[in-house]
N, C-alpha and C positions, 0 to 999 in steps of 0.2 A: 339374515336369519335371526340375529339378536333383536333387530328392530321389529320384525314381525311378531316375535314372542312378546316383546314389551307392549306392542299395540294390542295384542290379544289379551294381555293382562289388564290393561287399562279398560278395554271393553268389558271384561268380566267384572271388574270393580264397579264400573258405572252401572251395569245392569243389576248387580246385587244391591247397590245402594238404593236405586229407585224402586226395586222390588221389595226389599226388606225394610228399609228405613222410611221411604215415602209411602209404602203400602200399595204400590201400583201392581197391576197385572204384569206378569213377566214379559208378555208381548209388548206392552206399552213401555216397559223399562228398557227392553232391548232397542225398541224404535227410538226412544229418546236418546239413548247412548249413541246410536249410530248418527243421528242428525246433529248431535252435539259435537262428536269427533270430526264429522265431515264439515262442520261450520257452514251448513247450507242456508241457515237463516230462518228455518221454520219456527213457528211459535211453540210455546210449551205444550206438551201433551196434556198435562194437568197443571193447575195452579201450583206454584212453588212458593214456599216461605223463604225467609232470609237464609236459613241454613241450607236449604236446597239450592238456592241461587249461588251461594258461595261455593258449594260443591260443584255446581255446573261450570262455574268460572274455572276452577282448578282442573276439571275434566277437559275443558276446551284447551287450556294451556298444555296439559299433558298430551293431548291428541295432536296439537300443532307441532310440538317438539318431536314426537315419535314419527309422525308422517314426514316432517322435514328431514329427519335422520334417514328414513327409508329412501326418500327421493334422492338425497345427497349420495348415499352409498350406491344406489342404482345408477345414477348418472356417472359417478366416479368409475364404476365397473365398466360401463360402456365406453367412456373416454379412454380409460387405461387399456382396455382390450383393443380399441381402435389403434391407439398409438403403438402399443406393443406389437400388434400385427404388422403395422407399417415399418417399425424398426426391424422386426424379424425379416421381412421381405427385402428391406434395403441391405441388411447384412448379407442375406443370401445372394442378392444380386451382385454385391461387391465381391463375394467369395467366388462366384462363377466367373466374373470378369477377370479375376486374378489368376485363374487356372490357365496354364500353358503347357504344351507338350504332355498332356495328361491322357489318361485312359477313361473310357466311358463304359459302364456296365449297364445294359438294358435288361431289367428284370432282377428282382431279388428273391427268387425262389431258391430251391435247394442248390441248383446249379450256380446261380448268381452269388449266393452266399459263399460257396466254396471258392469261386473266382476271386471274390473280395478278400478272403483269407490269404490266398496266395499273393495277391497284389500287395497286401499289407506286409506280408513276410518279405517281399522284395523291396519294400519301402518306395513304391512308385506312387505318384499322385493319381488319384482316380475319383470319379463321381458315380454314384448309383442313381439310375432313373427307374421309378416304378409308379404305376398309376394308382396303386392302393396306398392310402394313408397309413394303414397298419404296417405295411412292409417298409415304408419310408421311416416311420417312427422306430421300427426295429433296427433298421440300418443305422439311424442316428444314435440309438442307444448303444450300439456296438462300436460307436466312434467313427463311423464313416460319413463322408459328405454325401448327402442324398437330396434328390429333387423329385417332387411329385409332379408327374405329367405323363402324357402319352408319348412314348418314345418313337412312335411311327409318324409323328407330326414334325414338320420342319421347324416350326416355332419352338418346340421343346428342345430339339437338338441344338438350335442356335443359342438358346438360353444357357445351355451347359458348355458352350464354347466349342462346338464341333469343328469350327474352322481353325482352331488352334490345337486341336487334339492330335495325338499320335495314333491312337487305335481305338476302335469301338467294338464291343462284344455284344452281339445280339443273342441274348440268352433267354428270350421269352418262350413259353411253352408252345405257342402257335407258330407254325412254319410260315404261314401267310404274313403274320406281323413281323417276323424276322426278315422276310423278303422285302417288306416295306422299309424297314430300317436300313437294309443294305442299299436299296435304291436311293433313299433320301441321303444317307451318309456320303455316298459316292458323288451325288449331285452337289452337295454343299461343300465337300472337301475331297477333291479327286485324289489327293495324295495320302489320305488316311488309310490305315490298314484296317480291314474289316474281318472280324471273326464271327461266324454265325453258327447257331445250333440247328440241327436238322433231326426230325423224328423219323423220316422215311427216306428211302433211296431216291424217290422222285423229287422230294424236296431238296435233297442234297445236290442233285444236278441243277435244279432251277436256281438255287442260291448261288451256285458257282457261275451260272450264266448271268445272274443279276449283278455280278461284280464282286462277290465275296472273295477275299484273298485266301481264306481257309474256312472250310465247313467241317464241323465236328458232329458226328452222330454219337450220342451217349451210349446207344445200344451196340453199335459196331465197335466203338472204342472199348467199351466194357467187356465185350466178348473177346476181343484181342488180348486184353490185359488178363482176363481169367485164363485164357489158353496159355499165355506166357507164364503166368504164375504156376500153372500145372507142369509145363514142359521145362522152363528155365527159371526157376524161382530165385536163384542167386543173381542172375543177370537182371531180373526185374527189380529186385531189392536195390541193386547198385544204381540202376538208372533212376529209380524213384528217389534215391538218396541224394542225387545231384541235380534233380530237376525241381523238386518241391520241398517245402518245409522250411522252418526258420532256424533249425539247429544243424545245418549242413557244414561239412568240412570242405567238400569239393563242390564247385559250381560249373555250370556250362553257360556260355554266353556267346552271342554272335556279334561280329564287328564288320561294319561296312567300310570297304577300302575306297576312300574318296581321293582321287589323284591330286586334288587341290590341297590336301592336308597330309596324306600318307607319303612318306619319302621312299617306300619300298615297292611302289607300283612298278612293274616291269622287271623286278628282280626275282630270283628263285628263292625258295624257302631256305636253302642252304646258305645263300649269300646274305639273306636278311637276318639270319641267326635269331629268330624270334624266341625259340625255346631257350637258348642259352642266356638271352638278355632278360627274359621275364620269368622263366620257369614254367610257363603255361604250355600246354600241349595243343597243337592244332589238329583237331580230329578230322575235319572235313572242310571243303571249300565249295561254295555254291556259286557257279558262274552266272553272268547276267542272263544267259539264254536258258537258265534252269538246270544245266548239267551239274550233277553232284559228284565231286571227287572225294571219295572216302579214303582216309589214310594217306594223304598226299605225301609224296617223297620229297627229298631235298631238291630234286630237279624241277619240281612243280613251280611254274612261274606265276607270280601274283599279278592279276589283271585288274584294270579299273572296273569298279562296280562289284568286285568279288565280295562275298560275305564269308568271313572266316568263322568257323565254329570252334571255339576253344574250350578247354577244360583245365581247371586248376583251383587253387585257393582264391579267396577274395582278393588278397594282396597281389597274387600273381596275375589275376585278370585285370586289376587296376593298372599294374605295370605294363601289361600288354596294350591296354587302352591308350596309355600315354605314349608308348612307342609307335603305335599305328597312327596317332593323331597328335603330335607334339604341340601343334598350334591350338588344339582344342576344338576340333570339328564338332559342330552341333549334331551331326548325323551319327556320331559314334555313341552307342549306348554305354552309359556309365555303369560298370558293375556295382553291385550293392556293397556298401561299406559294412563290414562285419564287426565293427567295434561295439 
């Protein structure tokens, strides 16, 4: 910008000199200034005296300096932009390669933004995918790791490390695109947990048939919550208080009983004494076949592959995690550190 202004000033000075001092027509003055600054080698428009030739020499030098400056800055901008973009892409690639046991959010609309807030409150590693640069920039501004790309493409999912991810959330507005994500995710990583958003009842069924582990309809869920708020407001407040938010006193967490790590498989809850050892309360047990045991008694036997749903403070849940997997099973979800 400064070089262009300086060049314009030199052009104005040269034109005024030839017009006012040499007495040429302004068209001839402007033409002479241009061919002088461009150093094209044309002859003089009108004969010049010694004074005029000295001025023309100075005008040529000023023109060369200004044009050289402009070319240098332009070249520097191109080179810097090229290398900066290369460095940015390399850093992004290294970041994606370093992600492991992370979560993937597809779409950064209102639903995706809320999911990202909850993930950050839980302090879990995650990456956001969105096809719109504006959404990606917004996610990065809010401090999230974001990648621009089409989440329905295998190549995009591979770039964000889907084969190393724990869970993927398909939160795009389009049910068809969410179905593509579900199919691609399960193909690339059969063990990954897939959560999908559905707008209609038909889409809900198709997403489940496509392999989604859980399908959430914002309209159905919203309606249920509104009904619960009307009928059981205190219960809803309590459940919300232990499921979401960053300022919770109580948490709910699930734990997978891996017989290779858990010493209590095959024992009853009474014999395992999980409550007395950790202080956490076991609310329910999900068997491998999907059977849910709510409010298990002391006689309930812990079986391989059971998922225990516990409630307690962050410290109590961390203690329960250590009791259930003293060797440090990678399959056990680590409760959030509330320090």
